[in-house]
C-alpha positions as CSV (number, residue, x, y, z in Angstrom):
1,M,-105.8,-6.8,-134.9
2,N,-103.9,-6.4,-137.5
3,T,-104.1,-2.6,-137.8
4,P,-102.1,-0.3,-136.7
5,D,-105.5,1.5,-135.4
6,K,-105.1,1.1,-131.7
7,E,-107.3,4.1,-130.9
8,W,-109.9,2.1,-132.5
9,W,-109.8,-1.0,-131.1
10,I,-109.9,0.6,-127.4
11,E,-112.9,2.3,-128.1
12,Q,-114.8,-0.4,-130.3
13,A,-114.2,-2.6,-127.4
14,G,-115.0,-0.1,-124.3
15,E,-119.0,0.1,-126.5
16,Y,-118.7,-3.6,-127.0
17,V,-119.1,-3.8,-122.8
18,L,-121.2,-1.1,-122.5
19,G,-123.6,-2.5,-125.2
20,T,-123.9,0.7,-127.4
21,L,-122.1,-0.8,-130.6
22,N,-125.4,-1.2,-133.0
23,Y,-126.2,-4.9,-134.0
24,A,-124.1,-5.9,-137.0
25,D,-121.1,-4.2,-135.6
26,W,-121.7,-5.8,-132.0
27,I,-121.7,-9.2,-133.6
28,T,-118.9,-9.0,-135.5
29,F,-116.9,-8.0,-132.2
30,Q,-118.1,-10.8,-130.9
31,K,-116.7,-13.1,-133.3
32,T,-113.2,-10.9,-133.0
33,I,-112.6,-11.7,-129.6
34,E,-113.4,-15.5,-130.4
35,H,-110.1,-15.4,-132.3
36,D,-108.0,-12.3,-131.5
37,K,-106.4,-12.5,-127.8
38,E,-105.7,-9.0,-127.7
39,A,-109.2,-8.2,-128.0
40,R,-110.7,-9.9,-125.3
41,R,-107.6,-8.6,-123.0
42,L,-109.3,-5.3,-123.9
43,V,-112.4,-6.1,-123.3
44,V,-111.4,-7.7,-119.8
45,E,-109.6,-4.2,-118.7
46,W,-112.9,-2.0,-120.1
47,E,-114.8,-4.6,-118.1
48,R,-112.0,-4.0,-114.9
49,T,-113.5,-0.1,-115.9
50,F,-116.5,-0.4,-115.5
51,Q,-116.9,-2.6,-112.5
52,P,-116.5,-0.6,-109.8
53,L,-119.6,1.7,-111.2
54,A,-121.7,-1.1,-111.6
55,D,-120.7,-2.3,-107.8
56,S,-121.2,1.7,-106.4
57,L,-124.8,1.4,-107.7
58,A,-127.8,0.4,-105.1
59,P,-130.4,-2.2,-106.6
60,M,-133.6,-0.4,-107.4
61,E,-137.1,-1.1,-108.4
62,P,-137.8,0.2,-111.6
63,G,-141.3,1.9,-111.4
64,K,-144.2,0.9,-113.9
65,H,-144.2,3.3,-116.3
66,V,-140.2,2.5,-117.1
67,W,-141.6,-1.6,-118.0
68,D,-144.8,0.0,-119.9
69,A,-141.8,2.1,-122.0
70,I,-139.5,-1.0,-122.2
71,D,-142.9,-3.6,-123.4
72,S,-143.3,-0.3,-126.1
73,R,-140.5,-0.1,-127.2
74,L,-139.9,-4.0,-127.8
75,F,-143.3,-5.3,-129.4
76,D,-144.5,-1.9,-130.2
77,D,-147.3,-1.7,-128.4
78,K,-148.7,-4.8,-130.5
79,S,-147.6,-7.5,-127.5
80,H,-151.4,-8.0,-126.0
81,S,-153.1,-7.6,-129.5
82,A,-154.7,-10.6,-131.3
83,S,-152.1,-11.5,-134.4
84,V,-151.8,-13.9,-136.8
85,T,-148.1,-13.8,-138.6
86,P,-147.9,-15.6,-141.7
87,L,-145.2,-18.5,-141.4
88,H,-143.2,-17.2,-144.1
89,G,-142.9,-13.8,-142.3
90,Q,-142.7,-15.9,-138.6
91,K,-138.6,-15.8,-139.5
92,S,-137.9,-12.4,-139.9
93,S,-140.3,-11.0,-137.2
94,E,-138.4,-13.0,-135.1
95,Q,-134.7,-12.1,-135.5
96,S,-136.3,-7.8,-135.6
97,L,-137.2,-9.2,-132.0
98,Q,-134.0,-10.7,-131.4
99,R,-132.7,-7.1,-132.3
100,K,-134.2,-5.2,-129.9
101,I,-133.9,-7.6,-127.2
102,D,-130.6,-7.7,-127.5
103,R,-130.0,-3.9,-127.6
104,W,-131.6,-3.9,-124.1
105,R,-129.9,-6.0,-123.1
106,G,-126.7,-4.4,-124.4
107,F,-127.5,-0.9,-122.1
108,A,-128.6,-3.1,-119.0
109,G,-124.5,-3.9,-119.4
110,L,-124.4,-0.4,-117.9
111,A,-124.4,-1.3,-114.9
112,T,-123.4,-5.6,-115.1
113,A,-120.4,-5.1,-117.8
114,A,-119.1,-7.8,-117.0
115,S,-122.1,-10.2,-117.8
116,L,-121.8,-9.0,-121.8
117,L,-119.2,-11.5,-122.3
118,L,-122.0,-14.5,-121.2
119,A,-124.4,-13.6,-124.8
120,S,-124.2,-15.8,-127.4
121,L,-125.9,-16.3,-131.4
122,A,-127.1,-19.2,-132.7
123,W,-124.8,-19.0,-135.7
124,V,-125.2,-22.4,-138.0
125,N,-128.4,-23.0,-139.9
126,H,-126.7,-25.1,-142.5
127,L,-128.6,-25.2,-145.7
128,N,-127.4,-27.7,-149.5
129,V,-125.9,-25.6,-151.4
130,R,-122.9,-25.6,-154.0
131,D,-119.6,-26.7,-151.7
132,Q,-121.4,-26.4,-148.6
133,I,-120.6,-29.4,-145.8
134,P,-121.7,-30.7,-143.1
135,A,-120.7,-29.0,-140.0
136,R,-118.5,-31.1,-137.7
137,P,-118.5,-30.9,-133.6
138,E,-114.8,-31.0,-133.6
139,I,-114.3,-27.9,-135.2
140,S,-113.6,-24.9,-132.9
141,V,-112.8,-21.5,-133.0
142,T,-109.3,-22.1,-132.9
143,Q,-108.4,-24.6,-135.8
144,F,-109.1,-21.2,-137.6
145,D,-106.1,-18.8,-139.0
146,A,-107.5,-16.4,-140.5
147,I,-110.5,-14.1,-140.4
148,S,-112.0,-11.3,-143.3
149,I,-114.9,-9.3,-142.8
150,V,-116.4,-8.0,-146.2
151,R,-118.1,-4.9,-146.2
152,D,-120.0,-2.9,-148.2
153,A,-119.3,0.8,-149.4
154,D,-120.2,2.5,-146.0
155,S,-117.9,0.1,-144.4
156,S,-120.5,-2.1,-142.5
157,P,-119.9,-5.5,-142.2
158,L,-122.2,-7.9,-144.0
159,W,-119.9,-11.2,-143.6
160,V,-117.9,-12.8,-141.6
161,V,-115.3,-14.6,-142.9
162,D,-113.2,-17.6,-141.0
163,A,-110.5,-19.2,-142.7
164,A,-108.3,-22.5,-142.4
165,F,-107.3,-22.7,-145.6
166,D,-104.7,-25.3,-143.7
167,K,-107.6,-27.3,-142.8
168,Q,-109.2,-26.9,-146.2
169,F,-112.2,-25.2,-144.9
170,I,-113.6,-21.6,-144.4
171,R,-116.6,-21.0,-142.8
172,V,-118.5,-17.8,-143.5
173,T,-121.5,-16.4,-141.4
174,A,-123.9,-13.8,-142.6
175,I,-124.3,-10.6,-140.4
176,A,-126.1,-8.6,-142.5
177,P,-126.7,-9.6,-146.5
178,P,-128.5,-7.2,-148.3
179,A,-131.5,-9.0,-150.2
180,I,-131.7,-10.5,-153.2
181,D,-134.2,-11.6,-155.6
182,D,-135.3,-15.0,-155.6
183,D,-133.1,-16.0,-159.1
184,K,-130.0,-14.4,-157.5
185,S,-127.1,-16.1,-155.3
186,Y,-124.1,-14.4,-153.8
187,E,-120.2,-15.7,-154.9
188,L,-117.2,-15.4,-152.6
189,W,-114.2,-15.3,-154.6
190,I,-110.4,-15.2,-152.7
191,V,-108.3,-12.3,-154.7
192,K,-105.1,-14.0,-155.3
193,P,-101.6,-11.9,-155.1
194,N,-99.6,-10.6,-157.8
195,D,-102.4,-10.2,-159.5
196,A,-102.8,-13.2,-160.5
197,G,-106.8,-13.7,-160.5
198,V,-109.7,-14.9,-158.5
199,Q,-110.8,-18.0,-157.3
200,S,-113.9,-19.3,-156.8
201,M,-114.9,-20.3,-152.9
202,G,-118.9,-21.2,-153.4
203,L,-122.5,-19.9,-152.1
204,I,-122.3,-18.0,-149.3
205,P,-125.9,-17.4,-147.0
206,H,-128.4,-14.5,-147.8
207,E,-129.8,-14.1,-144.7
208,I,-128.9,-13.0,-141.1
209,D,-127.8,-15.3,-138.4
210,Q,-127.0,-18.2,-141.3
211,S,-123.5,-20.2,-141.7
212,Y,-121.9,-22.0,-144.3
213,L,-118.8,-24.2,-144.3
214,L,-117.4,-24.3,-147.7
215,N,-114.0,-27.3,-148.6
216,V,-111.5,-24.9,-150.3
217,S,-109.3,-28.4,-150.5
218,D,-108.3,-26.5,-154.1
219,V,-106.4,-23.9,-152.7
220,E,-102.6,-23.3,-153.4
221,E,-101.7,-19.9,-151.9
222,T,-102.6,-17.9,-149.1
223,P,-105.3,-14.6,-150.8
224,I,-105.2,-11.1,-150.0
225,A,-108.7,-10.6,-149.4
226,F,-112.1,-11.9,-150.2
227,A,-114.7,-10.6,-152.5
228,V,-118.8,-11.0,-153.4
229,S,-120.0,-11.0,-156.4
230,L,-124.2,-11.3,-157.0
231,E,-124.3,-14.3,-159.4
232,P,-127.2,-16.5,-161.2
233,K,-128.9,-18.0,-158.9
234,G,-126.7,-20.9,-158.4
235,G,-123.0,-19.4,-159.1
236,S,-121.0,-18.3,-162.2
237,A,-120.7,-20.4,-164.7
238,E,-117.3,-19.6,-165.3
239,D,-114.1,-19.4,-163.7
240,V,-114.6,-15.2,-162.8
241,P,-117.5,-13.7,-161.7
242,S,-120.5,-13.7,-164.2
243,G,-122.2,-10.5,-161.9
244,P,-120.8,-7.4,-160.6
245,V,-118.4,-7.7,-157.5
246,L,-119.7,-6.0,-154.9
247,Y,-118.5,-6.3,-151.7
248,Q,-114.7,-7.0,-150.2
249,G,-112.6,-7.5,-146.9
250,A,-109.1,-7.7,-146.8
251,Y,-108.0,-11.4,-145.2
252,Q,-106.2,-10.2,-142.1
253,I,-103.6,-13.4,-140.2
254,L,-104.7,-14.1,-136.5
255,K,-102.0,-14.0,-134.4
256,P,-101.1,-17.4,-132.7
């Protein structure tokens, strides 16, 4: 919580517990509380605040029209019709469905706010790309000492970058990256202090929920920000971006 805007964090934690954050912001806050003790404390406080409301609600069996409405919202009235999903479209369909399910779980959290902390996401989907190294089972969130949320011009989160430069790796998780053509790649850069230029960290995921672990053994100084450029497939052939730098996120050191 390296920001003076305390009220923002309080409101964000409250909406997280209620389940009213949008999908991308919910994922971002879920990532944040993995690292930030103060953010987790705010979540616990909101859970305690809402728990009496949940305890005061008598169990009630929803009417058939409620389940019909939920089924319609989740499946667009197509769940009972015969259909074939092409293999290339299966993943996007599953992701869309998962978003809808998560949203309804969030609404249910008004009555059972504490159960939200049990929700989890499958983040790691490893691919062979430049500078990517296999996941190691001994790596946990506690080993990262800095975080950056790379956002677009509207402040919508696109990637979460967990950094552990002293351990020579970073993890980049795609939240909602804009789609790109097959002949393009997103490349991550650190912005060095004192106008000392940039340094490539490697290629990063361009599909939702993918997570890459990148080797950053040659980083010698703490960056002030991360930036993402759009490059030809395989990344820039230069030591600087060859394509436009589209997105950025401040580098935030996490409290011990």
